[in-house]
FIKE-697971 format. One record per residue: residue in three letters; z, x, y of N, C-alpha, C in turn. Coordinates in steps of 0.2 Angstrom, whole numbers, plus 5000, padded with zeros to 4 digits. Example, Ala and Ser with C-alpha at 12.3 -4.5 7.8 and 13.67 -1.06 7.14 Angstrom:
2
ALA503950664972503950624978503950664984
SER503550644989503650684995503950645000
! end
This chain:
321
UNK484452005132484652005125483952015121
UNK484052045115483552065111483552015105
UNK483851955106483751905101483751835104
UNK483551785100483451715103483751675097
UNK484151625099484451585094484551515097
UNK484251465094484351395096484451345091
UNK484751285093484851235088484651165091
UNK484451115087484251055089484251005084
UNK484250935085484250885080483650845081
UNK483250825076482750785076482550755069
UNK482350695068482250665062482850665057
UNK483450655060484050655056484250715053
UNK483950775055484150845052484250885058
UNK484650935056484850985061484451055060
UNK484251085065483851145064484151205068
UNK484051265065484251325067483651375067
UNK483451405073482951445073483151505077
UNK482951565074483151625078482651685076
UNK482551725081482251795080482551845083
UNK482451905081482851965083482452025083
UNK482652075087482352145087482852195089
UNK483252215085483752265086483652325081
UNK484052375082484052435078484352415071
UNK484752355071485052345065484852275061
UNK484352245065484152185061483552155065
UNK482952155062482352135065481952085061
UNK481752025064481351975061480651985062
UNK480251975057479551985058479251925062
UNK479551865061479351805064480051765064
UNK479951705068480551665069480751635062
UNK481451635061481751615055481951545056
UNK481851495052482051425053482351395047
UNK482951365048483351335043483551265045
UNK483551215041483751145043484151115037
UNK484551075039485051035035485050965037
UNK485350925032485450855034486050855040
UNK485950815045486350815051487050795048
UNK487550845050488250845049488450895043
UNK487950915039488050965034488451025036
UNK488151055041488451125043489151115046
UNK489251055049489951045052490451035046
UNK490250995041490650985035490751045031
UNK490251085031490351155027490851195031
UNK490851195038491351225042492051195041
UNK492051135041492651095041493051115034
UNK492751125029493051145023493051215021
UNK492951255025492951335024493751345024
UNK493951385019494651405019494651475023
UNK494851465029494951525034495451575032
UNK495851555027496351605025496051665021
UNK495451655019495051705015494651755020
UNK494751735027494351775032494751815036
UNK495351805037495751845041495751925040
UNK495751945034495752015032495052045034
UNK494552005033493852025035493752035042
UNK494051985046493951995054494452045057
UNK495052055054495452105056495152175055
UNK494852185049494552245047493952265052
UNK493552215053493052215058493252235065
UNK493852205067494152215074494352295074
UNK494652315069494852395069494252435069
UNK493652415066493052455066492852455073
UNK492852395077492652395084493052435088
UNK493752435087494152475091494052555091
UNK493752575085493552645084492952665088
UNK492552615091492052635094492252655101
UNK492052715103492252745110491652765114
UNK491752795120491152815124491152885124
UNK490552915125490352985126490253015119
UNK489753065119489653095113489153065108
UNK488753095104488253065100488653035094
UNK489153065091489553035085489852975087
UNK490052965093490452905096489952845096
UNK489352865096488852805097488552785090
UNK488852805084488752785078489152715076
UNK488752675073489152615071489352615063
UNK489952605062490152615054489752565050
UNK489452595045489052555040489452495037
UNK490052505036490452445034490452385039
UNK490452395045490452345050489752305050
UNK489252335049488552305048488652265041
UNK488852285036488952255030489352185030
UNK489852195034490352135035489952085039
UNK489552095044489252045048488652015043
UNK488352055039487852035035488151985030
UNK488752005027489051955022489251895026
UNK489551895032489751835035489151785036
UNK488551815038487951775040487751735033
UNK487851765027487651735021488151675019
UNK488751675022489251625021489151555025
UNK488951565031488851505035488351515040
UNK487851475042487351485047487651495054
UNK488251465055488551485062488651555063
UNK488851585057488951665058488351705059
UNK487751675058487151705060487151725068
UNK487351675072487451685079487851745080
UNK488451745077488951805078488551875076
UNK488251875070487851935068487351955074
UNK486951915076486451925081486751955087
UNK487251915090487551935096487852015095
UNK488252025090488552095089488052145088
UNK487552125084487052175083486652195089
UNK486552145094486252165100486752205104
UNK487352195104487852245107487852315105
UNK487752315098487752385095487152415096
UNK486552385097485952415098485952445105
UNK486252405110486252435117486752495117
UNK487352485114487852545113487552605111
UNK487152595105486852655102486252685106
UNK486052645111485552675116485852715122
UNK486552705122486852745127487052705133
UNK486952635132487252595138487952585137
UNK488252575143489052565144489152495141
UNK489552495136489752425133490452425132
UNK490752375134491452365132491552315126
UNK491852345121491952295115492652275115
UNK492752205115493452175114493552155107
UNK493952195104494052175096494352105095
UNK494652075100494952015099494451955099
UNK493851975102493251925101493151915093
UNK493351965089493251955082493851925079
UNK494451965080495051945076495251875078
UNK495051845083495351775085494851725082
UNK494351745079493851695076494151645071
UNK494451675066494751635060495251575063
UNK495651595068496151555071495751495075
UNK495251525079494851475083494451425078
UNK494251445073493951395068494451345065
UNK495051375064495551325061495651275067
UNK495651295073495751245078495251195078
UNK494651215078494051175077494151125071
UNK494351145066494451105060494951055061
UNK495551065064496051015066495750965070
UNK495350985075495050935080494550895076
UNK494050925072493550885068493850835063
UNK494450865060494750815055495050755058
UNK495250755064495550705068494950655069
UNK494450675071493850635073493550605067
UNK493450635061493250605055493650555052
UNK494350565052494850525049494950465054
UNK494950465060495150415065494650375068
UNK494050405068493450375071492850365067
UNK492650415063492050415059492150385051
UNK492750385049492850365042492750295042
UNK492350275036492150195036492850155035
UNK493350185033493950155032494450155038
UNK494250185043494650185049494550115052
UNK495050095057495050035060494350005062
UNK494249935060493549905061493449895069
UNK493249945072493049945079492449985080
UNK492149975086491550025088491750095088
UNK491350135086491450215086491750235093
UNK491350215098491550235105492250205107
UNK492450145105493150125106493650165102
UNK493450185096493950225092494050295095
UNK493450325098493550385101493950375108
UNK493850325111494250315118495050305116
UNK495150275110495850265108496150335106
UNK495750375103496050435101496150485107
UNK495750485112495850525117496350495123
UNK496550435122496950395126497750405124
UNK497750425118498450435115498850495118
UNK499250485123499550535126500150575122
UNK500250545116500750575112500450615106
UNK499750615106499450655101499450725103
UNK499550775098499550845099498850865101
UNK498850925105498250945107497750965102
UNK498050995096497651025091497450965087
UNK497650905088497450845084496750815087
UNK496550845092495950815095495450875097
UNK494850865096494350915097494250925105
UNK494350985107494251005114493551015116
UNK493250965118492550965120492451005127
UNK492051055127491851095133491251075136
UNK491151095142490451085145489951135142
UNK489351105139488851145136488151135140
UNK487751175140487151175144486551165139
UNK486151115139485551115135484951105139
UNK484351115135483751105139483351045135
UNK482851025138482450975134481750995134
UNK481551015127480851045127480551025120
UNK479951045120479551035114479751075108
UNK479951045102480151085097479651095091
UNK479151045091478551055087477951015090
UNK477451015087476850985090476850915092
UNK477350875089477450805090478150785093
UNK478550835094479250815096479550855101
UNK479850815106480350845111481050825109
UNK481550875110482250865108482650905113
UNK483250885113483750925117483950985113
UNK483951045116483951105113484551145116
UNK484951175111485551215113485451285112
UNK485551325117485551405116486251425116
UNK486651425110487351435110487551505112
UNK488151515115488451575116488951595111
UNK489251545109489851545104489751495098
UNK490151505093490151465087490451395090
UNK490951395094491151335097490651295100
UNK490151325104489651285107489251245101
UNK489151275096488751235090489151185088
UNK489751195086490251135084490251085089
UNK490351095095490351045100489651005100
UNK489151035100488451005101488350955095
UNK488450975089488350935083488850875082
UNK489450895084489950835084489750785089
UNK489550805095489350755100488750715097
UNK488250745094487650705091487950655086
UNK488350675081488650635076488950565079
UNK489350585085489750525088489250485092
UNK488750515095488250475099487850425094
UNK487650455088487250415083487750375079
UNK488350375080488850335077488750335069
UNK488750395067488650405059489350395056
UNK489350365050490050355047490050395040
UNK490650405038490750455032491250425028
UNK491250445021491650425016492050485013
UNK492550475010492950535006492750524999
UNK492450584996492250584989492750564985
UNK492650524980493150504975493350554970
UNK492950614970493050664965493450724969
UNK493150744975493450804978493850784984
UNK493750724987494150704993493850724999
UNK493250764999492950785005492550735008
UNK492450735015491950695018491250705017
UNK490850655016490150655016489850595019
UNK489150595021488850535025488950475021
UNK489150425024489250355020488550335018
UNK488050345021487350325019486950385019
UNK486650405013486250465013485550445011
UNK485050495010484350475008484350455001
UNK484850464997484850434990485250374990
UNK485450344995485750274995486550284996
UNK486850224994487550224995487950244989
UNK488450294989488750314984489450334985
UNK489850334980490650354981490750424980
UNK490250464978490350534976489850574980
UNK490050634982489550684986489250724981
UNK488750764984488350814980488650884979
UNK489250894981489550964981489650984974
UNK489651044972489951064966490651054965
UNK490851024960491551014959491951064955
UNK492351104959492751164957492351204953
UNK492551224947492151274943491751244937
UNK491651184938491351144932490551154931
UNK490251184937489551184937489151124938
UNK489551064939489251004940489450974947
UNK489050934949489150904956489650844955
UNK490050824960490450764960490150704958
UNK489450704960489050644958488950634951
UNK488850694948488750694941489350684937
UNK489950714939490550694936490750624937
UNK490650594943490750524944490350484940
UNK489750494939489350454934489550454927
UNK489850514925490050524918490750484918
UNK491150484923491750444923491650364923
UNK491150344927490950274927490650254920
UNK490250294917490050274910490550274905
UNK491050324906491550324901492050264902
UNK492150244908492450174909492150114906
UNK491450114907491050064904491150064896
UNK491150124893491250124886491850094884
UNK492450124888493050104886493250024886
UNK492849994891493049924893492449874890
UNK491949904887491449864884491249874877
UNK491349814873491249824866490549834864
UNK490049814869489349824868489149904869
UNK489549934874489450004875489650044869
UNK490250024866490550054861490150054854
UNK489849994853489449984848488750024848
UNK488550024854487950064856488050144854
UNK488650164856488750234855488850254848
UNK489150214844489250224837488550224834
UNK488150174835487450174832487050234835
UNK487150254841486750314844486950374839
UNK487550384838487750444834487450444827
UNK487450384824487250374818486450394817
UNK486150364822485350374822485150444824
UNK485550474828485350544830485450584825
UNK485950574820486050614814485450614809
UNK485150554809484550544805484050594806
UNK483950614813483450664815483550724811
UNK484150754811484350814808484250814801
UNK484350764797484150754790483450734789
UNK483050724794482350714793482250644790
UNK482750594792482650524789482350484795
UNK482250514801481950484806481650534811
UNK481050514814480750564818481050554825
UNK480950604830481150604836480850544840
UNK480150534839479850474842480150414840
UNK480250404834480550334832481250324835
UNK481650384835482350384838482350364845
UNK481850394849481750374856481550304857
UNK481150274853480950204853481550164852
UNK481950174847482550144845483050144850
UNK483150204853483650204859483450164865
UNK482850164866482650124872482750054871
UNK482550024865482649954864483449944863
UNK483849994860484549984859484849974866
UNK484650014871484950014878484749944881
UNK484149924880483949854883484449794880
UNK484449794873484949744870485649754872
UNK485849814873486549824876486649794882
UNK486149804887486249784894486149704894
UNK485749674889485649604888486349574886
UNK486749614882487349584879487849584885
UNK487949644889488449644894488249594899
UNK487549574900487349524905487449454902
UNK487649444896487749374893487149344890
UNK486549384890485949354887485949364880
UNK486349394877486349404870487149414868
UNK487349384862488049384860488149454857
UNK488749474857488949534854488849534846
UNK488949484843488749484836488049494834
UNK487649464838486949464838486749544839
UNK487049574844486849644845487049684839
UNK487649674837487949714831487549704825
UNK487349644824486849634818486249674819
UNK485949674825485349704826485449784825
UNK485949814827486049884826486149904819
UNK486449854815486549874808485849874804
UNK485449824807484749824804484349884805
! end
């Protein structure tokens, strides 16, 4: 093959490294991407594959048009290359797909005898939907912090012991082959050289289960995210929420603040005074520096009031002064 693609986990992060030398895609040096462990799986879990059936069916038809013999038959439709490039930009797992098929196209263009099976492409959306069903069962019944209070391994055993569960409700783990090698100057790790997208899903899902990571459902979007992140414990994820341009965490913070305002006389008094003082800047009755100093002290006294260190009447009298 004229490409190399590998994945591994170290330091709580997942790494993807590839390099390629084909007529359709050449890397000058190895390309490396890394994410928080579980991010690529969760991104795949929530991909709406209904949006991809038409793309893969179109690609399948383009592949079917490739025949043997004659120079013109050895040309690859430009639209096919564009579709693979577009897919690779949607998810890092599709990078493996692009490299694999570009390698085939390169050998085909050189005159080698290549058998293209269009179903290798057209079946991908349905295969991913199957992966999604299996992953969802493991996240909800094993890795969810609200799932039964049992060890992760016990919950996994229970899930796969249930003889009444549907096949699609459990991820179908397959044998995968890994190597153990040095991945940087200081680290050895288990490395996978995947042949299919399913190999990558399998590899990372095993890592998450072995490490017994747990997950929560975001209170804004309802999607899973790591229960403990580098930024601490939270009830909201960092995904963009719909078309608001804000993350769930930002929206969640705003909702929490609004709830405090609605339920706290001290917060309500602070907000009224804040608007009044802010307006004084516009009419040059107060400088920005004075306003910032006032706001800092007003927030301190507000928090003192909610903590019971200052009465509401004392706080309101200070605000009026």
